[in-house]
N, C-alpha and C positions, 0 to 999 in steps of 0.2 A: 504494500500500500504506500502511496505517496503521502507526504505531509499535508497536502491539500485535502485529500480524502479523509484524513484523521480529524481535521478540525470542523467537520460538518455537524457533529453532535457529541453527546456525552458518551465516553467510552464505557464498555462493560466493566473495566477495571475500576473506574471512578465510582460507578454504581455499587459494585461489590464492596469497595472500601467504605462507602457511606453506610451501607447496610450492616457491615461488621461493627461499626460504632453505634448504630441505633439499636440493634437487638439487645446488647448487654444493658443498656440504659433502661429499657422496658423491663427486662428480667429482674433487674435489681430493685425497681420500684414496686413490683408486685408484692413481695413478702413483708412489707412494712406493717407492723401490727396496728390495728385500729386504735388502740389506746395511746399510741405515740402522740397523737394530737391532743387527746383528752386527758392523759395522765394515767397512771397505773390504778388498778382496781383496789378496793379496800382488802386488807388481809384479815380474815375472820377465822378465829380458832375457837372451837366449841369444847365444853367440858362434858361430863357425864350427865345424862338425863336423870331426873328424879321425879317421883310422883307426888302430886299434891292432892291427897284424898279428901273426899267429903267437903266439909266446910272448915278444914283446919287452917286455911289461909284465906282471910276475908278478901284480899285483893286479887286472889287467883284461886277460886274455890275447887275446881276439878280439872285435872289434866296433867301435863308434863312440862316441867321447866328445864331449859337447857341453857346453862350459863355460857357466855361467850365474851371474847375480847375482840374489838374491832380496831384495827390500826389503819390510819391513812398515811401511806408512804409518800404521798405527794407533798413537797415542801411549800407549795404555793396555793393549790386549789382545795377548797372545802369539799368534802364528800357528804352526801345525804343518803341515808338508807330510807327509801321511800315506799317499799312494798315488801310483803311477805306472803308466800303461798306454800301450801303443803301438797306434795305429790308422792306417789309410790308408797302409800301407807299400807303396811301389812299387819297393823295392830288389831284389826278387826273392829275398831270403833271409829266414829266420825271425829275428826280433829279440825279445829278452827284456829288459824294462826293469829298471834298477837305478840307484842313486845313490851318490855318494861325497860326504859321509858317508852311511851307511845310514839308511833311513827308520825311524822318523819323525824329521824334521829340525825343530828348534826355531828360530824367528826371533823374537827379543825385540822388544818395542814400539819402533818407530823405528829398528830395526837393519837393516843390509844385510850379507848373508853371500855367500860364494862357494861354489858347489856344482858338481859335474859330473854331468850327466844321462848315463846310459850305456845304449846299445842293444847288448846282447851278442849275438853271432852264432856259428854253428857253423863258419863259415869266415871267412877274411880277404881274400876276393877284392876287387879294386878295383871298386867299384860307383858308380853315380850314380842318383839318384832323390830321393824324399822320404818322410817319415813324420811323424806327429804324436805328441807326448808329451801325454798327458792327465794333468794334475796335480791330485790330490785334496788339499784343504786344509780346515782348520777351526781351532777354538780348543781342541781336546782332543787330547792325544798318542795316545790309543787309537782315534781315528777315529770316536768316538761323536757328534761334532758334524756332522750330515748335512745342514744346511740351506744348503750352499754349492754353487754350480755348479762343476764342474771347470774349470780353466784349460787351454786347448788351445794348445800351442806347435807351430807348423809348422816343421819342419826340412828345409831343402833340402840335398841332398848332391850338388854338381856333379861331384865326383870326390874320391877319398879317398887322397891320397898318405900314406904313413906319416909319423908325426911327432907323435903325441899325447904329451903330457907325462903320465907315469904319476901317477894320483891317489894 
């Protein structure tokens, strides 16, 4: 080929070089985690479940208490725990979720707080089984911050002798 013929368009070599640089940029951008923009999720550690039988605890008459610590690893943004639901319940009784303190729960940047996750029940029979708390969280107290996946906390209940400390 003469030099005149080469200057009529873009060479295949130029297109190949451009694509070699473009493909890695797209591949590197894809795996960035969603929380990178929003900040890390709260870190929640649960303790052992205990039973609150009958009317032994006026603030929480029947059900199961699960003590937990909630840590906000973000040094700048406040985290709000805005919702709680229960799934995968194998206890054989209906459970209704609640917390102490009541929702929404504010966790300041870098702070760690103690809460009690509660699974209220219609009876206080000694049960064994498990269930999951699904914790909804975000950076707005009204729950309008919807871009975060719920945190699932699996709770095993090997047996529930009475002995909860009333929240």
